[in-house]
C-alpha positions in Angstrom: 10.3 28.3 23.0 11.6 30.9 25.4 15.1 30.5 24.0 14.0 30.6 20.4 11.9 33.8 20.6 15.0 36.1 21.4 16.8 34.6 18.5 13.9 35.4 16.2 13.8 39.0 17.5 17.5 39.7 17.3 18.7 37.5 14.4 18.9 38.7 10.8 19.0 36.0 8.1 16.6 33.0 8.4 15.7 30.1 6.2 12.6 28.1 7.1 12.1 24.6 5.8 9.9 21.5 6.3 9.8 17.9 5.4 9.7 16.3 1.9 6.4 16.3 0.2 5.0 19.0 2.5 1.5 18.6 3.8 -0.7 21.6 4.9 0.6 21.6 8.4 4.2 21.9 7.2 3.3 24.6 4.6 1.1 26.6 6.9 3.3 26.6 10.0 6.4 27.6 8.1 4.6 30.4 6.2 2.9 31.8 9.3 6.3 31.9 11.1 7.9 33.5 8.0 5.2 36.3 8.1 6.1 37.0 11.7 9.8 37.3 10.9 9.0 39.5 7.9 6.9 41.8 10.2 10.0 42.1 12.4 12.0 43.3 9.3 14.1 40.1 9.1 15.5 38.6 5.9 13.6 35.4 5.7 13.3 32.7 3.0 10.9 29.7 2.9 12.6 26.9 1.1 11.6 23.2 0.7 13.0 20.4 -1.3 9.8 19.5 -3.0 7.1 21.7 -4.7 3.8 21.9 -2.9 0.7 20.3 -4.4 -1.3 22.7 -6.6 -4.3 22.1 -4.4 -2.8 24.0 -1.6 -2.0 27.2 -3.6 -5.3 28.8 -2.5 -3.7 29.3 1.0 -2.6 32.9 1.7 1.1 33.7 1.1 2.2 30.1 0.4 3.4 31.2 -3.1 6.4 32.7 -1.2 7.7 29.2 -0.7 10.5 28.2 -3.1 12.3 25.0 -3.8 16.0 24.5 -3.6 16.2 24.8 -7.4 14.7 28.3 -7.2 16.8 29.4 -4.2 19.8 31.6 -5.2 22.0 33.9 -3.2 20.1 33.1 0.0 21.7 34.4 3.3 21.3 32.0 6.2 22.4 32.5 9.8 19.6 30.3 11.2 17.9 27.3 9.6 14.5 26.7 11.2 13.1 23.3 10.5 9.4 22.8 11.3 7.3 19.6 11.3 10.2 17.3 10.5 11.4 14.5 12.8 14.8 14.1 11.2 17.2 16.5 9.5 17.4 14.2 6.5 13.7 14.7 5.9 14.3 18.1 4.5 16.4 16.8 1.7 19.2 19.0 0.2 18.0 22.1 2.2 20.3 20.8 4.9 23.1 22.0 2.7 22.5 25.4 4.3 24.0 24.0 7.5 27.6 25.3 7.3 30.0 26.7 9.8 28.3 29.3 12.0 24.7 28.4 10.9 22.5 27.4 13.8 19.7 24.9 13.4 16.3 25.4 15.2 14.1 22.3 15.4 10.4 22.9 16.0 8.4 19.7 15.8 5.6 17.6 17.4 6.6 14.1 16.3 7.3 11.5 18.9 10.2 10.1 16.8 12.0 13.4 16.6 15.8 12.9 16.8 16.6 16.3 18.4 18.9 17.2 15.6 19.0 21.0 16.2 21.2 23.3 18.1 17.9 24.3 19.8 15.1 21.7 20.0 11.6 22.6 20.8 9.7 19.3 20.5 6.2 19.1 22.0 4.8 15.6 21.4 1.5 16.6 22.9 0.9 19.4 20.4 -1.6 18.5 17.6 0.5 20.0 14.9 3.4 22.3 14.1 0.8 25.0 13.4 -0.4 24.7 17.0 3.1 25.2 18.2 3.7 28.3 16.0 0.4 29.8 17.4 1.8 29.3 20.9 5.1 30.9 19.9 3.4 33.9 18.4 1.3 34.4 21.5 4.3 34.0 23.8 6.2 36.6 21.6 3.2 38.9 21.9 3.0 39.1 18.2 -0.1 40.5 16.5 -1.5 37.6 14.5 -2.8 38.7 11.1 -5.8 37.4 9.2 -3.6 35.4 6.8 -1.7 33.8 9.7 -5.0 32.9 11.3 -6.2 31.1 8.1 -2.8 29.3 7.8 -2.7 28.1 11.4 -6.3 27.0 11.5 -5.7 25.0 8.2 -2.6 23.4 9.6 -4.3 22.3 12.8 -7.5 21.2 11.0 -5.7 18.9 8.5 -3.2 17.4 11.0 -5.9 16.5 13.4 -8.1 14.8 10.7 -10.6 17.6 11.1 -10.3 17.3 14.9 -11.0 13.5 14.9 -7.5 12.1 15.7 -6.1 11.4 19.1 -3.8 14.4 18.9 -6.8 16.7 19.3 -6.7 18.2 22.8 -8.7 20.7 24.8 -6.1 23.3 24.0 -6.4 22.4 20.3 -10.0 23.4 20.3 -9.3 26.5 22.3 -6.8 27.7 19.8 -9.0 26.8 16.8 -11.8 28.8 18.4 -9.6 31.8 18.9 -8.5 31.6 15.3 -12.1 31.4 14.0 -12.7 34.8 15.7 -10.8 36.3 12.7 -13.9 35.8 10.6 -12.7 33.4 7.9 -14.9 30.6 6.7 -13.9 27.2 8.1 -16.3 25.6 5.6 -14.5 27.2 2.7 -11.1 25.9 3.8 -12.6 22.4 4.3 -14.1 22.5 0.9 -10.9 23.6 -0.8 -9.0 20.8 0.9 -11.5 17.9 0.7 -14.3 18.7 -1.7 -12.7 19.8 -5.0 -12.0 16.4 -6.5 -11.9 16.3 -10.3 -14.2 13.6 -11.7 -11.4 12.1 -13.8 -9.4 11.5 -10.6 -12.3 9.9 -8.8 -12.8 7.5 -11.7 -9.2 6.4 -11.6 -9.3 6.2 -7.8 -12.2 3.8 -7.9 -10.0 1.4 -9.9 -7.1 1.8 -7.4 -9.4 0.8 -4.6 -10.0 -2.7 -6.1 -6.3 -3.6 -5.9 -5.4 -4.3 -2.3 -4.2 -7.2 -0.1 -5.1 -8.1 3.4 -2.8 -9.5 6.0 -2.8 -10.4 9.7 -6.3 -11.9 9.8 -7.6 -9.2 7.5 -6.6 -6.4 9.9 -4.0 -4.7 7.8 -4.3 -3.4 4.2 -1.4 -3.2 1.8 -1.9 -1.2 -1.4 0.8 -0.5 -4.0 0.9 2.6 -6.2 3.2 2.3 -9.1 4.6 5.5 -10.5 2.7 5.0 -13.8 -0.5 5.0 -11.8 0.4 8.0 -9.6 1.4 10.0 -12.7 -2.2 9.7 -14.0 -3.7 11.7 -11.1 -3.8 15.5 -11.2 -2.0 17.6 -8.7 -5.3 18.5 -7.1 -5.9 14.9 -5.8 -4.0 13.3 -2.9 -4.6 9.7 -3.6 -2.8 8.5 -0.5 -5.1 10.5 1.8 -8.1 9.2 0.0 -6.9 5.6 0.3 -6.4 6.1 4.1 -9.8 7.7 4.6 -11.5 4.9 2.7 -9.9 1.9 4.4 -9.8 3.4 7.9 -13.6 3.7 7.7 -13.9 -0.1 7.6 -14.7 -1.7 11.0 -12.3 -4.6 10.8 -9.3 -2.7 9.5 -6.6 -1.8 12.0 -3.9 -0.5 9.8 -3.3 0.8 6.2 0.0 0.7 4.5 0.6 2.4 1.1 3.7 1.6 -1.0 4.4 4.3 -3.6 7.0 3.8 -6.3 9.5 6.7 -6.3 11.9 4.9 -8.7 12.8 1.3 -9.5 15.0 1.1 -6.4 13.2 3.5 -4.0 9.7 3.1 -2.4 7.9 5.6 -0.2 5.9 3.9 2.5 3.0 5.6 4.4 1.4 4.1 7.5 -1.9 4.8 9.3 -3.5 2.9 12.1 -6.5 3.0 14.5 -5.7 1.5 18.0 -3.4 -1.5 18.2 -0.7 -0.8 15.6 2.1 1.6 16.6 3.1 2.7 13.1 5.8 5.2 14.5 7.6 2.2 15.8 7.1 0.4 12.5 8.4 3.3 10.5 11.4 3.7 12.8 12.6 0.2 11.9 13.2 1.5 8.4 14.7 4.9 9.3 11.4 6.8 9.2 9.2 8.3 11.9 6.1 10.2 12.8 3.2 9.5 15.2 1.7 6.3 16.7 -1.2 6.6 14.3 0.5 8.2 11.2 4.1 7.8 10.0 6.2 7.2 7.0 9.6 6.1 5.7 11.5 5.4 2.5 13.0 2.0 1.6 15.8 1.5 -0.8 14.1 -1.3 -2.7 11.4 -1.8 -5.3 7.8 -2.0 -4.2 7.7 -5.9 -4.0 10.8 -6.0 -1.9 9.6 -3.2 0.3 6.3 -5.0 0.9 8.1 -8.1 1.9 10.4 -6.3 4.4 7.4 -4.5 6.0 5.3 -7.7 6.2 8.1 -9.4 8.2 7.8 -6.7 10.9 4.0 -6.3 11.1 3.4 -9.3 13.4 6.1 -8.1 15.8 4.6 -4.7 16.2 0.9 -5.6 16.4 
């Protein structure tokens, strides 16, 4: 962090990116950092491979984020990658890495590959948002109301509303300091978790009936074909809801969701409680993340992907 701050203060052209299918922590940490750089008078662009979910557009300043398709004539001396364990996880944004461009890697995932010219990886941090808060404090920056809302939201969501193992004493301290800015934590929570359209919930109830159990009923497999995913609105995160539902069941140790990207590509998301190290499991397929939450992509259809993962489950449990 101490090496990164002088670069932020003295550099000129910055691009900030995050992982594919950005979650609130990715969106919030990169936007809060971009606002700091803008306050310093820097030329800064926030560019991701994928569009954000419409349900997150209530967050302040996130409409500044563009996709690669929208990015034109962007100057880049420094590519800052937040909340991504691997450079390939940012998609075609890595095309900004040309001669003379330095990569700054800011992340909290245990599987981070240290791909940057500068790597600040804090595996004990709850979130990238927590790390950006620490950076702003170390840089003696004045945190704005919008930045406070963003950082609190990133921390809240990446800790499962402060329920996950990554929630530390420091996490609560930072959250308390951010709450002093006077925004409503309840309103943020409601926007994220309590605005489900009825049509989505009806469809979701049907999805929940189609699952399989393995390893003495400890692990849930559920498949989400593209034709099913396309029926949900952009306001509904079906994967998050599936995880929340099955993890609440006493006997379930792990939940694995297979989402069809195309006929030959499957996105796999893993969650666990205690015994299953899903970061290790995801790493077997070129992915990564945390012990309790991780993901990967497998270059096979859903059926083939399920078979490959099933072969590894018993070894990791």
